[in-house]
Each structure stands twice: as C-alpha cells, then as structure tokens.
N, C-alpha and C positions, 0 to 999 in steps of 0.2 A: 585790403592786407592780404595770404596767403596765410598757409600753413608751414612754418619754416620762417616768416618773418617777423617777430615776436623779438625784438631786442639789435635788429640789426640798426648796423650807424648810417645808415646815407650819406650820401657824399652830398657835403651842402656843395651852389652857386657855384660859388670858389675851385672845391676844388673838386668837383667834376668839370671844368673850364679846363682846371689845368694837369687836371688828367688825359680828358682827350688832348689834349699840344701834346701831350708829353707821348702819347701812342701814335698820331701824325707826325709827328717830329719822327721820332724813329721812326718810322715806316718808308716814310722819304727817302732821307740819308741813306737806308737801308739802299729802295728801293735804285737811289742815283749814285750810289757808289759802286754797286752789282754794272749796271749798265752800263756804269766808264770804266770798269775792268774788263767787261767781257769782248768792250770796242775796241780800248786801248791792247788788250791782252789776253785776249782769250779767255780767261780763267771768272768764274764769280765769284762773288766777295764771300762764299762761303773755304771752296778752293784754294783762294786765297789764305785766308785766315788757315787752312790747312799746311801751307806750302812757307808763313812763315812763321808755326809753331812748331815744322820740322827741322827747315830752320835755326831756333836757339835753341832744337834740344843736343844735349849730348851726343857728339856719334849724328848728326841730323840724324835721329828715330828718336821712335816714344810707338810702345804699346798701344791696340788701337785703343781699347777700350780708356786710356788714360789719354788723349788723341778724343776722343769722341766727349770727354769731361770738359781737354779744352779750348778746342773751339765750339763748344758751349749747341752739339747736336745730335741727335740720336744715333745708337751703333746701326742701325738701317741702313740710313741718312750718310752715315759715314763710310758706308761698306760701297751705297752706289755713287760717295763722292772718290772715292779712294781706286775703283775700277776705274772710271773717268779719266782719273789721272798715273793709272798705272797705262793705262790705252795710247796718253799723249808722249811717256815716256820721263815724265816728273817723280813719279815713286815710286818704289817696287815695296813689295810684300814679302817678307821672309817667317815662318815661322819658328816662335817664341822655344830658343832648346829645353826652359825650367820649367813650359806649360806649353805640352805639345797643344792642343787647344787653339792658344794666344798668338798672335799675330804680330811683326813688327812692321810698323810702315817708314820708308825709308827714302830719301829725300834725295834720288840724282842728280850730278853734274848738272841738265840737262833742265829739270826741276827749282834749283839755284837759279840757273841763267834768267830763268824767267824771273822768277821771285825778282831776279835784282833791277830785271830793265822795268818791270811794272812800279814797283816802289815809287820811284821819284810820282809817275803820274799820279799813284795813288796815294799818295802824304799830303800833294799839293789842291787836292781837292776835299781831304777831309780838312787840312785847313782852310782852305777856302768855303766849304759846308760850314766848318764848326766854326776852330779857332778865332780865326779871323773878323768871326761876327762878336769874338768875347771879348772884356777888356781881360788883364791879368786879375783882377778879381776876383771876374766874375766866374773864369777857368775854376782857380783854385777852388770860388764857393760851390760849382759842382761842383769838380772832384768829391770835396767831402759828402754833398747830399747821393751823387752816387754811391760811394766808402758803403754809407747807410741804404742804400738799396739793394745794395750785391744779396747773393746769398751766401749765408754761413757765416753773416758777423758777428753771430751770438745772442743777437737780437728780433731770434722767435725761427729765423728766418732759416 
C-alpha cells in the first residue's frame, strides 16, 4: 500500500467488471455513432449534438458558454467545433449585445437541413445499438440508474 491509500474503498470483482463494461460500452457506442454520422452526413457526434441543442433552443440560438455545458465539451473544444460548423455554413456566431465578451451560436437554415437529414439515420443507429437490445423495463431501469449517475443530482455530484 502506498501513501494516501489508507481507507480507500477498492472496487470488488463485480464492481470492477461492471465499471469496465460501462467504460467499454460507452466508448464503443460513441465511436460507432460518430463514425456513422460522419459517413452519412459529414458531421461528428459532437457537432450533431451542437446542432440538436441549437435546434431545440429558443430562436435556434444559444450563448456559447451555455452551449458548452449543454453538449458537455470544454469551451475550447466547442470553439473549435463551432469554427468547423461555421465554415460548413451550418452555424454562425454573433456578438452578444448584453455581454460584449460573449457570443451567440446560431443555427443556420443549412445547419437545420443537415440536422434533419442526419437525424433519421442517427436515431436508427441509436435504436439498433441501445434500445432494441433492451426490454421496456430495462429501459426504465437504465433511465433510473443514469439519473442517479448524472452530475448535479444532489447526491454529492
């Protein structure tokens, strides 16, 4: 035992197996969905998430910092992704009048078109990879577990 390991609650064999399985499944699902979206639509999974978030926002626009939290990426990665989406004509940036340092990310008509074209194939892959493999009860159970694991749940997260 090394310094600082006293009192550590190590994972037992079952917990370790579940933890590693969770990491593998999440990684593989993300990789498959990303690869499929790029092949079908030319956008990455992160970029698709950005387009979805903007499409659901009032006026199809969001403050950059709010968007970063919404799609769970760093502000620097979001800035890079928005630049890529801008070059493609799917998003534009506008300065925020209330905060001269802030910017709005705005979904363009072309971005909405790409999103709509990509959405059907994407949801089909999500269903094939996740939901078609589960019973309705397993979907409910997974939802309950995910709500417990998400940050900000009040349980120390």
